N, C-alpha and C positions, 0 to 999 in steps of 0.2 A: 839625260840618257846615255847609257852605256851600250856601246856597240862593238863585239868582237867579230872579226873575220878570220876564220882559218882557212889558208889557201897555200898552194905550193908557187904562187906567183905573187908575192906581198907588193912588188912596184907597181903592178898591173892594177892594185886597188888603192894604193897610197897615193899615186900622183894625181888622179882625178878628183878623189875625195879632198885634197888640199886646195882645190881650186873654187872659185866663184862663193856661192851662198853657203854651202856645207863647209868649205875651207874656213870662211870666216867664223861661223859657228863654232868650229874646233878651237880657233885662235881664242876666241872669247870665253871658251870653257862652258859654251852653252850644250855641247855635245862632246863626249867623250868616246873617241874611236881608236880602237887598238887592232892591229892587223898582225896575226902570226903564222909564219910558216911551220906548218906541222912536219916538215921533213926534219927540223931541228929536234923532233921528239922520237924519231924512230929508232928502235933497238939493233936495227940492222947494222953491221959494220960497214956495208958499202952505201949507206944512206938510202936504200931502196924503201919506198913507200907503198909499192904496187907488186902484185904477183898472179900467177896464172890461176884462173878459177878451178875449184874442185869439180870434177865430172866433165872437164872439156869445155871448149867453146873459145869463140875468137876474142881477142883483146885481153886487156890486163884489167885487174880491179884493185881499188885502193884498199890497202889494210887497214883493218880496224884500230890496230895498236896506236899508230902514230896520231891518228885523229882523235881518238879516246884519251890518250896522255895529255894532248895539247889542249883539250878541252878541260880535263881534271885540273889542270895547271891554271887555265884562265879563270875557273871557278874560285880556287884556292887564293889566287891574287886578288880578286875583286869581293870575296865574301863579306869583307868588313863594311862595304859600301853599297853593294848592290845584290839583288837576289839572283838567283840562278836564271829566271826569265825564260824566255821561249828560245828552243834552239831550232833554226830552220835549216833544213837540208835542201839546197837548191838542187831540184831535180825536174826533168821534163815530165815526170808521171805525177808530179804534184798537183794541187788545185790551181788554179789560174788566179795569178796576181791581178789586182784590180784596185779601184781607189777605196772601196769598202775595205778590203786587205790591210791597205795602207794605213787607214784610219785606226783599225783594229790594233796593228802593230804599234802605232803613235801612243797607245795607252799604257804600254809595257816601260819597265824602268831599265830592262837589260835584254838585248838581243845578241844571239850569236847566230853567224852565217856559217854554213859549211860548204866550201865551194869544192866541187869534185872535178876530176879529170878522167882521160882514160875510158874504160867501158862501163865503168860503174862503181859502185861500192860494196865492200863486204857488208852482208846483211846486218851484221852485229852492229855497226854503227848507227844504225837506227834505235838502239837501246836507249839512246839519250835524246833522241829527236822528239820534239812536240809537234812540228809542223812540217810538211813536204810541200814546196811552193815553185811553181814554174812560171815563166812569162807566157807560154803558149805552147802549141802544139807544133814545135820545132826543136831541132837539137843543136846547141852549140858546141864548141871545142873545149869549154870550160864553164864553171858556174861563176867566174868572177863578174862578167858583164850583167848578167841577171841580178847579182847580189848589189851591185852598185845601184842600179836602177831602182831596186826595192829600198835601198838606203836613203837615196835622195828623194824618191817619192814620200818616205815616211817622215825623214827629218824634217821636212818643209812643213809639216803639219804641227811641229811641236811650237810652244810658246815662244816668242820672241826671236825665231828662226829667221822668219820673214820680216823686211823692214815695215811692211804695211799689214795690220793684223786683219784686214779685210780681205786680203789676196788670196788666201787659202780657201775661205768659204765660199768665194765667187769662182774658182777654178771650175774647168769642165770635170764632171762627174760628181763634184761634191756634193751636190743635190739630185744627182741621178741624171741630170740634163748635160747637154754641151753648152759650153759657154757661149754667151751672145757676142755678135761682132762688136770691134772696138776701133776707134779712130783717134788720131792725134792730129797736130797741126800739119800742113795747113788745111783750111776747110775745103779748099777746092785743088785738085792737082789732075792735070791732063783731063780736065771734063769731069772727073770724078769727084762727086760732092759727099761730105759729111750730112748725115741724116739731119734736118732742121731740128728735129726733136731734141736732139743730144746738145743743141747749143741755145735753147730757149730758157735754161735755168729752172724749168718747172721739174722738180725732183720726183713728183708723183708721176708725171708723164713720161719721164725717163725710165723710171722703174718699170712702169708698165711695158714700156717699148722693149727694155730688156728682157723682161719674162717672155713676152711674145716671140722675140727672136731667138731666144734660147730654145723655146719649144720649136720653132720653125727649123733652127739648125738641125736639131736632134731628129725630128720627123723627116728631115730631107737626107740627112747622112747616117743615122743610127736609128732607125725606127724599131729596132729590136730592144732598145733600152726602155721605152715607153711602155712595153709589156711588163715590166717589174718596177713601175713606179705608181704610186697611188695619187692621181692628180687630184687637186683640189677642184672644187666647182669652177672657181675662175679660169683655171689652166684648161678644164675641158671645154669650156666656152672659147678660150683663145684657140685652142686646138682646132675645133671646129670651124671657126673662121679662117684659121691657115688651110685647112684642106679644101675649103670652098675657093680661096684665092689660089690654090696650086690647080684646081680643075678648071678654073677659069683661064688662067695663064695658058693651060695645055690645050 
């Protein structure tokens, strides 16, 4: 996968992406990431990339020309190897990013993220945009942090990025549910014990326990998620047991 990031603060993006699993993926050429400072593409002699909005109003808007020119250049440089792909405008007015969106983006060969600053964008920038995505109903000083979150969540779903191929499918939200509790050594610490079922070697019982505890955690912490999931008959039975257990405990 090729990922282009158009930003005014390239180092803010480069440094985190060069660390940890994503950094290793870039080193191994499993992921191709290019960060472009669109200020380098401005036609303004003073290197301005923003201006006052027509009709008045507070703040400054990013001009269309530097961003569109930067995008056209990245397309030209990558045309022989990658399709144009999705162009993502990081914007608080966009659809909310979640695991399903990450899975959809992971199917693409080429992603371009446009990171904004100031009051907003000249509307003409949207002429190249395929998707507008937000992290949620709040406003940040720029689009770099949301873009990095989206890149990390998307890239880790690609083949060979994670060391264990089973890691991504078992993550929270991958099947619509929160992940089950996990434990490592020692078996007991300060009176807190690992559930016996996880140490008995019976993989069928372990799988059943994990499914039930995944449902329990989702029911306790994010019951809203259950409204959008088509549960199996087994899961509905387990959820009924959980609700009964919860009512007895209370």
